[in-house]
C-alpha positions in Angstrom: 157.8 1.9 64.5 155.3 4.7 63.8 151.6 4.4 63.1 150.4 4.2 59.5 147.9 6.9 60.5 150.0 10.0 60.3 147.1 12.4 59.5 149.3 14.0 56.8 146.7 13.1 54.2 143.7 14.5 56.0 143.6 17.5 53.7 143.7 15.4 50.5 147.4 15.3 49.8 150.0 12.6 49.8 153.8 12.3 49.3 155.4 10.9 46.2 158.8 9.1 46.3 161.2 12.0 46.8 158.9 13.8 49.2 156.9 16.0 46.8 153.3 16.6 48.1 150.5 16.2 45.6 146.8 15.9 45.5 145.5 12.4 46.1 143.4 13.0 43.0 146.5 13.6 40.8 147.0 11.5 37.7 150.2 10.1 39.2 148.4 8.9 42.3 145.5 7.6 40.3 148.0 5.6 38.2 149.9 4.0 41.0 146.8 3.6 43.1 145.2 1.6 40.3 148.3 -0.6 40.1 147.9 -1.2 43.8 144.2 -2.1 43.3 145.4 -4.5 40.5 147.8 -6.2 42.9 145.0 -6.7 45.5 142.7 -8.2 42.9 145.5 -10.5 41.8 146.0 -11.6 45.4 142.3 -12.4 45.6 142.5 -14.4 42.3 145.6 -16.2 43.5 143.9 -17.1 46.8 141.0 -18.9 45.1 143.1 -20.5 42.4 144.1 -24.1 42.9 146.5 -24.3 39.9 150.0 -24.3 41.4 151.7 -23.1 38.2 149.4 -20.0 37.9 149.7 -19.3 41.6 153.5 -19.3 41.4 153.6 -17.0 38.4 151.1 -14.6 39.9 153.0 -14.3 43.2 156.1 -13.2 41.2 153.9 -10.7 39.2 152.6 -9.3 42.5 156.1 -8.6 43.6 156.9 -6.9 40.3 153.8 -4.7 40.6 155.5 -3.1 43.6 158.2 -2.0 41.2 155.6 -0.8 38.7 154.0 1.2 41.4 157.4 2.6 42.5 158.1 3.7 38.9 154.8 5.6 38.9 155.2 7.1 42.4 158.6 8.5 41.6 158.5 11.5 39.3 162.3 10.9 38.7 161.9 7.2 37.9 163.2 7.8 34.4 166.6 8.6 36.0 166.9 5.4 38.0 169.5 2.9 36.9 168.6 0.1 36.9 165.0 1.1 36.1 162.1 0.0 38.2 160.6 -1.9 35.3 163.1 -3.9 33.3 163.0 -5.3 29.8 163.5 -8.7 31.4 160.3 -8.4 33.4 158.4 -7.6 30.1 160.2 -10.5 28.3 159.1 -13.0 31.0 155.5 -12.0 30.7 155.8 -12.3 26.9 157.3 -15.8 27.2 154.4 -16.9 29.4 151.9 -15.4 26.9 153.5 -17.2 24.0 153.8 -20.5 25.9 150.1 -20.5 27.0 148.6 -19.5 23.7 150.4 -22.4 22.1 148.6 -24.9 24.3 146.3 -27.1 22.3 142.7 -26.2 23.1 143.3 -22.8 24.5 140.4 -20.4 23.6 141.5 -17.8 21.0 138.2 -16.0 20.8 135.9 -14.1 23.2 135.0 -15.8 26.4 132.0 -15.3 28.8 133.4 -14.5 32.3 131.9 -16.4 35.2 132.0 -20.1 34.1 134.9 -20.8 36.5 135.4 -18.9 39.8 139.2 -18.4 39.7 139.1 -17.6 35.9 136.5 -15.0 36.6 138.7 -13.5 39.3 141.5 -13.2 36.7 139.1 -11.6 34.3 138.3 -8.9 36.9 142.1 -8.5 37.5 142.6 -8.1 33.7 140.0 -5.3 33.5 141.7 -3.5 36.4 145.0 -4.0 34.6 143.6 -2.3 31.5 142.3 0.5 33.7 145.8 0.9 35.2 147.2 1.0 31.7 144.8 3.7 30.7 145.7 5.7 33.8 149.4 5.5 33.0 148.8 6.6 29.5 146.7 9.6 30.7 149.6 10.5 33.0 152.1 10.4 30.1 149.8 12.3 27.8 149.5 15.0 30.5 153.2 15.8 30.0 154.5 13.8 32.9 157.6 11.6 32.2 156.6 8.0 32.3 159.0 5.1 31.5 157.5 3.4 28.4 158.4 0.0 29.9 155.6 0.6 32.5 153.0 0.8 29.8 154.5 -2.2 28.0 154.5 -4.2 31.2 150.8 -3.5 31.9 149.8 -4.2 28.4 151.6 -7.6 28.4 150.2 -8.4 31.8 146.6 -7.9 30.7 147.2 -10.4 27.9 148.6 -12.9 30.3 145.8 -12.4 32.8 143.2 -13.1 30.1 145.2 -16.3 29.2 145.3 -17.4 32.8 141.5 -17.4 32.9 141.3 -19.5 29.7 144.0 -21.9 30.9 142.2 -22.5 34.2 139.0 -23.1 32.2 140.7 -25.5 29.9 142.4 -27.4 32.7 139.0 -27.7 34.5 137.1 -28.8 31.4 135.0 -25.6 31.4 133.6 -24.2 28.2 133.4 -20.5 28.4 133.2 -19.6 24.7 130.9 -16.7 24.0 129.7 -18.4 20.9 128.8 -22.1 21.3 126.4 -24.4 19.4 123.4 -22.3 20.5 125.1 -18.8 20.0 126.6 -18.6 16.5 128.2 -15.6 14.9 131.3 -14.3 13.2 134.4 -14.5 15.2 135.3 -10.9 16.1 139.0 -11.2 16.6 141.6 -12.7 18.8 140.6 -11.7 22.3 144.0 -10.5 23.2 
């Protein structure tokens, strides 16, 4: 097995799936690099989470994020059959979202991150997920072909990550509402 240090990137370029060399600062590399960052933050969140259900779901999501990254690293991903990101993957995330938001007592307004360690880690992962989504949209808006399922997957995942934080807080008896008895104000909107 060869070394991961090939020196091929020393001049600021990297290879996409298929072999095309591009700048490490390209929008495509930024998009799949941010998905990679998201996967690492999810690993951190999972490592400090003691809720077995959430840990199991996150582990599966982490595996799926490799497919999301592949879809972004391959300029010809739109030709792949079956696609990297499937409708079933998005549907599973949607089912988790709907199931969790139906739990009695789940927060449906803004929360204040940091009241629960693992929930806060999922809040960080959610913001990285939103950044990945913005990077993918920039890539598509630049004229590059991007499978629309990739954006849908990241959008749904950010919703689910927000809900994971609220679920962990609820199960731990932590109140992370932005507006409590001391801090009143109009409810802005559903947070997701």
